[in-house]
C-alpha positions, 0 to 999 in steps of 0.5 A: 800698396797701403793696407787700406787700399789692399783692404778695399780691393779685397772687399770689392773682390769678395763682394764680386765673388758673393754677387756671383754666388748669388747669381749661381744660386738664383739660376740653380733655382731655375734649372727645373724650368729650363727648356731645351730643344734637342735636335739629333738629325745628323750627319753620322760617320764610322771611321777607322783611323788605324788604316792609312787613307792617302789624300790624293784619291779619286772618289771611287778609290776613296770609297774602296778604302773607306769601305775596306777600313770598315770591314777590317776594323776591330769594332766599328763593323759590329755597330749599326748606324741606325740603331746607334743614333736611336739609342744615343738620342734616347740616352741624350734626352733621358740624361738631360732630363735626369739633370732636371731640364725640360727636353723637347723635340721638333714634334713638340716645338710649339711647347718649347716656343711657349716656355720662358727664356732663358732656354737653349736650342741644341743641334748635333750637326755631325757625329763621328764614331772613331776607332784609332790607337791612342797612347797610355802615358804614365810617369814616376819620380821614384820606384814603389818597392811595395809592388813586387808581383810581375804582371803579364806585360813588361816594357822597358821604361824611359829615363827622362831628365829635367832642366834642374837635373832631376830624373824621372821614369815614364812609359808611353804604351799604344792602346785601342780607343773608340772615340765618340766625336760630336760637333754641336751647335748651341743657341742660347736664348738669354732673353728677348734681346740676347742670343749666343750662337756657338759651334762646340766640339766635344769628345768621349773616349773608351780605351783599353785600361792599364794597371801597372807600376814601375820597378827595376831589373837589377840583373840588366840594370834597367828600369821597366813597367810591368802591367795588366790590360783590360782591353776593349771588347765588342761587348763593350760598345754599348758604352758608346751609346750611353757614356757620351750621351751622359757626359755631353748632356752634363757638359752642355748644361754647364755650358749654358748655365755659365753663359747665363751666370757670365751675362748677368754678372757682366751686366751688373759688374762689367766683370768676368766670372771668377769660377766655372760652375758645374752641376752635381748630377745627384744634388742638381746643385751648381758648384764652383770650381777652378776647372776649365770647360772640356769642349772646344768652341769652333765658332761664336756669334753673339746677336 
């Protein structure tokens, strides 16, 4: 490639990036006028995945297993479904409002319909609070000898070897988790002729928190991991009402803004976005990142 051709490609690339930034800035200014219809009338489940439930069961047996797993759970048995959904709905609306969006419910649907596009309809079609065991993973290529205080829990570390012969230490520790899993249908009304309808899966985890470090037992000649654990308590369950609502609201706002930026950019240049744009909750600015979204797209339709 000649120097002139390289410079030409570079200028085209920079022009494309600059256009994307201008589109994002333009969209950022529209956020306070963006209307959202939020529907949270959803199928709701408590699930205790710590208990194994066989597949081949009749309805009576399934009911017995589910009831038994709920009663014998460590956390979800202390949660009330109606109260939880009410709090989550309230926190969801407040969180989206704090990001600058105008949030409507079915009671005010006429006002929503009168708002200009682009706007979106969010419907949480299924919600699950799942209690389960997950794994805390840590690894290191060298031991930090500055940590000398033995903590309450000690496990032997695994010694692993890479293809190039380098070795590293790792641990995999079971921890309690409570996850809020949401199946969310989003209808993005870009303009009068473009509608993007997608089903997203989103999840938020609350887990035991582990604080530890690797060390070496010179008497037994084995590496080990010593740690403290800040375990989930029943008193922490309020976090499942607030933190997922804040995180899902932020992700859905990012999702919508990126749909609009992608549409505008492809319309003008036939090229895809260079960045994934995320809203800063404090400044309400859209900032470019090289990160990807954290949700999964299960179904997609463009009308």
